[in-house]
C-alpha positions, -999 to +999 in steps of 0.1 A: -388+717-070-398+726-105-406+697-130-395+701-165-405+680-195-378+677-223-393+669-257-365+661-281-363+632-305-325+630-307-314+609-277-279+626-274-294+661-272-322+649-249-296+633-226-274+664-225-303+687-216-317+664-189-282+659-175-275+696-172-309+704-157-307+675-132-273+687-121-288+722-116-313+706-092-344+703-114-366+673-118-368+662-154-389+638-175-383+632-211-403+625-242-391+616-276-422+624-296-454+644-294-477+615-284-454+606-255-452+642-244-490+646-246-494+616-224-470+629-198-487+663-199-520+646-188-504+637-154-491+661-128-483+695-141-450+706-153-435+741-147-418+741-181-418+721-214-387+723-235-401+715-270-381+707-301-399+728-327-386+706-355-405+675-345-431+668-372-467+677-362-458+679-326-464+716-318-502+716-320-504+683-301-482+693-272-494+729-271-530+716-268-519+694-239-501+723-222-532+746-226-551+719-208-530+726-177-548+759-173-518+782-181-496+769-153-470+755-177-445+775-198-432+763-231-396+771-244-391+762-280-357+747-289-343+737-323-312+736-343-303+745-379-306+717-404-273+704-417 
């Protein structure tokens, strides 16, 4: 089964995404900041990373870790409008 890493700092949003993906049969791991995501990306490869684009200074850090997986991982940027 595909492994998905959800990188979202708002716990309620992270929980909602993981709950729906898990119910759909995917294996999910979660990270709440870029450092945690980069650490998880050093382990077994993920098929997909859902990445909150609004996290400060996270894009380059996580993208570098994803690139280290030799192109086997896709990245989907997620984000909301500021209130």
